[in-house]
C-alpha positions in Angstrom: -16.3 -153.5 113.0 -17.8 -152.6 109.6 -14.5 -152.2 107.8 -15.6 -148.9 106.3 -13.1 -146.1 106.2 -14.6 -142.7 106.9 -14.1 -139.8 104.6 -11.3 -137.4 105.7 -13.7 -134.5 105.8 -16.4 -136.3 107.8 -17.3 -134.6 111.1 -19.6 -135.7 113.9 -21.8 -133.5 116.1 -20.9 -133.2 119.8 -22.7 -131.5 122.7 -20.5 -129.3 124.8 -20.3 -129.3 128.6 -18.0 -127.5 131.0 -16.7 -129.1 134.2 -15.1 -127.7 137.3 -13.8 -129.2 140.5 -15.0 -127.3 143.6 -13.3 -127.8 147.0 -15.8 -129.5 149.3 -13.6 -130.0 152.3 -10.0 -129.9 153.5 -8.2 -133.2 153.9 -6.6 -134.3 157.2 -3.0 -135.4 157.1 -4.2 -139.0 157.7 -6.3 -138.8 154.5 -3.2 -137.7 152.5 -2.3 -141.3 151.8 -2.5 -142.7 148.2 -5.3 -144.9 147.2 -4.2 -148.2 145.5 -5.2 -147.0 142.1 -2.5 -144.4 141.9 0.8 -146.1 143.0 2.9 -144.0 140.6 2.8 -140.8 142.7 4.4 -140.5 146.1 2.0 -139.8 149.0 3.3 -136.4 150.1 3.2 -135.2 146.5 -0.3 -136.5 146.0 -1.5 -134.9 149.2 -0.1 -131.6 148.1 -1.6 -131.8 144.6 -5.0 -132.5 146.1 -4.9 -129.3 148.2 -4.5 -127.1 145.1 -6.5 -129.0 142.4 -7.8 -132.3 141.2 -6.4 -132.2 137.7 -3.5 -134.6 138.4 -5.8 -137.2 139.9 -8.1 -136.8 136.9 -5.1 -137.4 134.6 -4.4 -140.6 136.5 -8.0 -141.8 135.9 -7.7 -141.0 132.2 -4.4 -142.8 131.8 -6.0 -146.1 132.7 -7.7 -148.4 130.2 -11.2 -147.8 131.5 -13.2 -146.2 134.3 -15.7 -147.7 136.7 -19.1 -146.4 135.6 -22.0 -147.6 137.7 -25.5 -146.3 137.2 -27.6 -146.5 140.4 -31.3 -147.3 139.7 -34.0 -146.9 142.3 -36.1 -150.0 141.8 -33.6 -152.1 139.8 -30.1 -153.5 140.2 -27.3 -151.2 139.5 -26.0 -151.2 136.0 -22.2 -151.3 135.2 -21.5 -149.5 131.9 -18.6 -150.8 129.9 -16.2 -148.2 128.6 -12.9 -147.9 126.9 -10.4 -145.1 127.2 -9.0 -145.2 123.6 -6.2 -142.6 124.1 -5.0 -139.9 126.4 -2.5 -137.3 125.0 -1.5 -133.8 126.2 -4.4 -133.7 128.7 -7.1 -134.8 126.2 -8.8 -138.2 126.4 -11.1 -140.0 124.0 -13.3 -142.8 125.3 -16.3 -144.9 124.3 -19.1 -145.2 126.9 -21.5 -148.1 126.3 -25.2 -148.1 127.1 -26.8 -151.3 128.4 -29.7 -152.3 126.1 -31.9 -155.3 126.6 -33.4 -156.7 123.4 -35.6 -159.7 122.9 -36.1 -162.1 120.0 -38.3 -165.2 119.4 -36.8 -168.6 118.7 -38.3 -172.1 119.1 -41.5 -170.4 120.4 -39.7 -168.8 123.3 -38.7 -165.2 124.0 -34.9 -164.9 124.5 -33.1 -161.9 125.9 -29.8 -160.5 124.6 -27.7 -157.6 125.8 -26.6 -155.1 123.3 -24.0 -152.5 124.2 -23.9 -149.6 121.6 -21.5 -146.8 122.6 -21.1 -143.1 122.1 -17.8 -141.3 122.0 -16.7 -138.8 124.6 -13.8 -136.3 124.5 -12.5 -135.1 127.8 -10.3 -132.0 127.8 -8.6 -131.9 131.1 -5.8 -129.5 130.2 -5.0 -126.7 132.7 -7.7 -123.9 132.6 -9.9 -125.9 130.2 -12.2 -128.6 131.7 -14.6 -129.5 128.9 -16.6 -132.6 127.9 -17.7 -133.2 124.3 -20.4 -135.9 124.1 -21.4 -137.4 120.8 -24.9 -136.5 119.7 -26.8 -139.7 119.6 -29.9 -141.4 121.0 -28.0 -144.4 122.4 -28.7 -143.2 126.0 -32.2 -142.2 125.2 -33.9 -139.1 123.7 -32.5 -135.7 123.1 -31.1 -135.4 126.6 -29.2 -138.7 126.4 -25.9 -136.6 126.5 -27.0 -135.3 129.9 -27.3 -138.9 131.1 -23.8 -139.6 129.9 -22.2 -136.6 131.7 -24.2 -137.4 134.8 -22.9 -140.9 134.7 -19.3 -139.7 134.4 -19.8 -137.0 137.1 -21.3 -139.3 139.7 -18.5 -141.9 139.3 -15.6 -139.5 139.1 -17.0 -137.9 142.2 -16.6 -141.2 144.0 -12.9 -140.6 143.7 -12.9 -136.8 143.9 -14.8 -136.8 147.1 -12.1 -138.8 148.8 -9.7 -135.9 148.1 -12.1 -133.2 149.2 -13.3 -132.2 145.7 -16.6 -132.2 143.9 -17.1 -132.3 140.1 -19.7 -129.8 138.8 -20.9 -130.0 135.2 -22.6 -127.3 133.3 -24.1 -127.2 129.8 -23.0 -124.5 127.5 -26.0 -122.5 126.3 -26.1 -121.1 122.8 -26.5 -117.3 122.4 -29.7 -115.8 121.1 -33.4 -116.8 121.6 -35.9 -118.9 119.9 -36.9 -116.2 117.4 -33.2 -115.9 116.4 -33.0 -119.6 115.7 -36.1 -119.6 113.5 -34.8 -116.5 111.7 -31.6 -118.3 110.9 -33.6 -121.2 109.3 -35.7 -118.8 107.3 -32.6 -117.0 106.1 -31.3 -120.4 104.9 -34.4 -120.9 102.8 -36.6 -122.9 105.1 -40.2 -121.8 105.3 -42.2 -122.5 108.5 -45.5 -124.4 108.0 -46.6 -125.1 111.6 -45.9 -124.3 115.2 -46.7 -126.4 118.3 -47.0 -125.0 121.8 -46.8 -127.5 124.7 -48.1 -126.8 128.2 -47.4 -128.9 131.3 -49.8 -129.9 134.0 -48.5 -127.5 136.7 -49.9 -127.3 140.2 -49.3 -123.6 140.1 -49.7 -121.2 137.2 -47.5 -118.5 138.7 -45.1 -118.6 135.8 -47.8 -117.9 133.2 -49.0 -114.3 132.4 -52.3 -113.4 134.0 -53.9 -113.1 130.5 -53.3 -116.8 129.9 -54.2 -118.1 133.4 -58.0 -118.5 132.8 -57.4 -120.4 129.5 -54.8 -122.6 131.0 -57.0 -123.4 134.1 -59.7 -124.6 131.7 -57.2 -126.9 129.9 -55.8 -128.1 133.2 -59.3 -129.2 134.2 -59.5 -131.3 131.1 -56.1 -132.7 131.7 -57.0 -133.8 135.2 -60.1 -135.6 133.8 -58.0 -137.3 131.2 -55.0 -137.9 133.5 -52.9 -136.2 130.9 -49.5 -134.7 131.8 -49.5 -132.0 129.1 -51.5 -130.6 126.2 -50.4 -129.2 122.9 -51.8 -126.5 120.5 -50.9 -126.7 116.8 -51.2 -123.8 114.4 -50.6 -124.7 110.8 -50.8 -122.9 107.4 -52.0 -124.1 104.0 -49.7 -125.9 101.6 -47.2 -123.5 100.0 -47.9 -120.7 102.5 -45.5 -119.5 105.2 -46.3 -119.3 108.9 -45.4 -115.9 110.5 -43.8 -115.9 113.9 -43.5 -112.2 114.5 -41.4 -111.2 117.5 -42.9 -107.6 117.4 -46.4 -109.1 118.2 -46.6 -108.9 122.0 -49.0 -111.9 122.3 -46.8 -114.1 120.1 -43.7 -113.0 121.9 -45.2 -113.7 125.3 -46.4 -117.2 124.2 -43.0 -118.1 122.7 -41.1 -116.9 125.8 -43.4 -118.8 128.1 -43.1 -122.0 126.1 -39.3 -121.7 125.8 -39.1 -122.4 129.6 -37.8 -125.8 130.8 -41.2 -127.6 131.5 -43.0 -126.1 128.5 -42.1 -126.6 124.9 -42.3 -125.1 121.4 -41.5 -126.5 118.0 -41.6 -124.9 114.6 -41.9 -127.2 111.6 -40.8 -126.3 108.0 -41.8 -127.5 104.6 -38.3 -128.9 104.3 -35.7 -129.8 106.9 -35.8 -130.7 110.6 -37.9 -128.7 113.1 -36.6 -126.1 115.5 -37.4 -126.9 119.2 -36.9 -125.0 122.4 -35.4 -128.1 124.0 -32.7 -128.5 121.3 -31.6 -124.8 121.8 -30.6 -125.6 125.4 -27.4 -127.3 124.3 -24.5 -126.0 122.2 -23.3 -128.4 119.5 -20.1 -128.4 117.6 -18.6 -130.5 114.7 -15.4 -132.4 115.3 -13.4 -134.3 112.7 -13.5 -138.1 113.0 -10.0 -138.3 111.4 -8.5 -136.0 114.0 -10.0 -138.1 116.8 -8.5 -141.3 115.3 -5.1 -139.5 114.8 -4.9 -138.6 118.5 -6.0 -142.1 119.6 -3.3 -143.6 117.4 -0.7 -141.0 118.4 -0.2 -139.7 114.9 1.2 -136.2 115.1 0.5 -133.9 112.1 3.2 -131.3 112.6 5.8 -129.9 114.9 4.7 -126.3 115.4 7.2 -123.7 116.6 4.4 -121.3 117.6 3.3 -123.3 120.7 0.5 -125.2 119.0 -0.1 -128.9 119.7 1.3 -131.6 117.4 -2.2 -133.1 117.3 -4.8 -131.6 115.0 -7.7 -132.5 117.4 -6.2 -130.4 120.2 -5.7 -127.4 117.9 -9.3 -127.8 116.7 -10.5 -127.9 120.3 -8.7 -124.6 121.0 -10.4 -122.9 118.1 -13.8 -124.3 119.2 -13.3 -123.1 122.8 -12.3 -119.6 121.7 -15.6 -119.4 119.8 -17.5 -120.4 122.9 -16.2 -117.4 124.9 -19.2 -115.5 126.4 -21.6 -118.5 126.2 -23.7 -118.9 129.4 -23.6 -122.0 131.6 -26.5 -124.1 133.0 -25.6 -126.5 135.8 -27.1 -129.9 135.3 
């Protein structure tokens, strides 16, 4: 605890994911008995609930103090990730999920190991006809796809329960609209001037996804990559100081190269004279800003109003409704 009080207008960036429960099998009458974790619901009712949906069981998980989150590792021991369910109100839960970090320091001429457990915040919206995860944007779980690791960890462990009831949790990332050119155009409109672009090409066994006009050039580079045991190579185009790089969508060659490198295994980044770069990888995830104060209010049970129009008494839940309305029409990508 730092003792610092966050500004009431401060917001944190979250990556948005959609989750659904798909029926994987029908339960037998023998399987309709309650597991010990859920003693509060009678067996026949639990059995009936599980035939029509998994939401009630999910609610039971979120009403507890923590979840069991085990990460299976192929050549290492399994890692248990500590976590805390801070609050659960009106179908929305807020929890902290800890990463397991090993750090080393020297003392008395010996290397000592300590375990550090930084955490990222997760909001789970399990209300009827919702089903969304909001994962704090951070590098605690590694790289720009650390949020994917968090949701995979949640999915795999929730499925350990869901599978017992004949359900399977499927999680999809919400993809932002527009293409790479649109994202760069937005930055230019905001006053950022491009200074360089970097194209990244993987070492594929097959070049079937590349246009024929590029195949010969890529084959030559792949030969060098094999000699160097490299997994990818990059091409950088930059301009002189004070000048602006042109990324013209109307130019067929440029459009073809940008579209190719926007694919999953490739990569493209545009750098500006001021501000962060635009990368094809970052455009694969939709990010939203959520108020820190509204999160704390829900955790503490501080209602902000009593609305006669059917809105929630919690500002966070009302804000989530506005965010989800704005996400209508966004495509999904199963992870």
